[in-house]
C-alpha positions, 0 to 999 in steps of 0.5 A, a space after each residue: 126952757 127945757 131941752 125938748 121945748 128948745 128942740 121943738 122951738 128950733 124945728 118950728 122956726 127953721 122948718 127943716 133948714 139948718 139952725 140959725 147960730 144967732 138964735 131964733 127970731 120967732 117971737 110970741 107976737 109973730 107966733 100969734 100973727 102966724 096962728 091968726 093967718 092960719 086960722 083965717 086960711 082955715 088951717 087948723 092943722 098940727 103946725 097951728 096947734 103946735 105953735 099954740 101949745 109951744 107958746 101957751 097962747 090963750 083964747 083972749 090973746 087970739 081974740 084980741 088979735 082978730 080971731 073969730 069966736 067960732 075959730 076959738 071954739 074949733 081950737 078949744 081943745 088946744 087953747 089954754 082957757 082962763 078959769 074965770 071965763 071959759 069958752 062955752 
């Protein structure tokens, strides 16, 4: 992980609090759950998009976690789409 990505990761995890010296406890699974929670609350803001971009979450993962098709279309610009089955 590069320096900028580590810094962004720490900023998302800590959200303004001092950095946890034992390391971040923000896993990919927690990130997907947070994105789904934000989507269900109709929060398609910068935080949601930043988490998706940081972890490289794709549409299939969000669909498996419970996101609706319409929500995936709304996030089409930031989601990593597989070449085999693009969302149309």
